[in-house]
N, C-alpha and C positions, 0 to 999 in steps of 0.2 A: 504494500500500500504506500502511495506517495502522499505526503501531507504538506500543504502550504500553511505554515504558521505565520500569523500576522500580529504585530503589536501596533495597533492603530494610533494615529496622531495626525494633526494638521501640519505641524512643522517637520516632524520626522515619522516615517513609517518603517519599523523594523520588519524584515521578512526572512523566512527560512524555508527551505525545501529539504525534507528528510525522507528517506525511504525506510520503511519498517518491513522486514522480512519476518512474517509471522511464523513460518515454518522453523527457521533457524533462531528466531527471537533476537534478531540483530537490528541495530539502528545505524544508519549512515547519513552523514550530511552530504547533500547534493550541492547546494549553494545557499549562501546567506549573506545578507548585507542590510543596508538601511538607505532609503532615499529621502531627500529633503525637498521641501518647497520653501520659497522665499517669502518672508512676511510682508515685503513691499508689494507683492502681487495680490490682487483682489481674491477674496475667498473662493468665489465660484471657479476661477481659473486654477486655483490650487487644488480644489476638489477634482476638477477635470484631469489635472496632472496625476493625482493619486489613482483615479479610476484607470487612466491609460497605463500607468505603471503596473497596476495589479493585473490588468488584462494581458499585458505583455508577459508578465510572469506566468500566468495561466497558460498562454499559448506556448511559451518556451518549455515549461516544465511539466505540463499536463498532470496536475495533481488530482488525486481521487477525492480528497476532502480538503476543506479549509478549517483550521483551528484558529480562533480569534480570541484575544484576551479581552475580557469584559472590562468596561470602564469603571474606574473607582476614583471618585473625587469627593472629598469631604468639605472643601471650602470654596474653591473658585468655580462658580457657575458658568462664567464666560468661557473659561478653558474647557469645561465639560461639554458645553454646547458645541464648540468648534470641533472637538475630538469626536463627538457623536455624529456630526455631519461627515467627517472623514470615515468613520466606521460604517456609516450608511452607504457611501459609495463603494467601499470595499465589499460589503455584503451584496450590493447590487451587481458588482462584477462577477462574483461567484454565482449568483442566481442566474445571471444572463447565460452563463456557461453550464448551468445545471449541476453545479458542484455542491454537494452537501456541506453545510457549515455547522460548526460546533463552537460553543462559547464557554470559556472557562474563566473563573475569577482568579485574580492573583493569588488568593489564599489556596484555591484548589490546585493551581499550578505548583506552588511552593510545596504543598503537602505531598503531591504525587512525585515531585522531583527529589525532594530531600527527606520526606517523612515528617516535616515540621512546617505547618502553615505560616509561621511567622519568621521563617528563615531569612537571613540577610542576603543581599544581592551576591556577595562574594561566595557564599555557600552554594547558592544556585548555580553560579558560574562554574565553580569547581566540579559540581555534579554533571553539568552539561558537557564540560570538557572530557570527563571520564566516560560518560555514556556514549558520546559520539567519537571518542578517541581523537580529539582535536589536539593540535600542538600548543594552542593557547586559548584562553578565554576571549571571546569577542570583545573588542575595545568599547563599543557603544552598548549601553544598557538596552536600547531598543532592539538591537540585533539579538542580544542574549535572551531577551524576553520572548522574541519570536521563536527562537530555537526551543526555549523552555515550553512554550504553549504547544508547539508541534510534538515534542516528546510527551508532554502530559496527555495529549490525545491518544497516543499509543498505550499509555498506562491506565487509561480511564476505565477499562473493562465495561464499557457501555454506560457508565455513570455520567451522563451529559446533562448540562443545564438547559438544553433545548433539544428539540427533535430536528433531524435533518430536513433540509428543503426537499420536498418530494415531487410536487406537481406544479406546473405553471398556473399562475392565477388567471382566471378567465378575463379576457379583455372586455372592457365596457364599451358599449356602442357609442 
């Protein structure tokens, strides 16, 4: 199974493609990185850039599923709104290509990766490095988070926070 993991954001979107061989129970990183949008650009154009980048990743890597980190904001509503918009276009890209999507909270991801839901970023990074046999922990947290959410999907054993996208929505006349 090929998983596209995404850490959504308006300024930066972390992404990771991993392969999970269920038979051998192995994980391997195919590709991972982070792309950015410039804050001087109007929001609608930034959202279009995010959509285009995700569509390009889907075309290039042909994932079977998308695993997306759930938003968590306690204070800044303005930031939460902008990230929600970015998350929306990411979900739209997957839906357009009929790719099932699964959402995981940061707590769920940390729990599945490290065994402790309040684990620190460096603990998660070390575990990602070990599980994927990477030479080093990704520099950007957004990239590491995308890898973590993709790995979490493989470890979830069907315990998802949502059901996968199944059927196209009927078009309104």
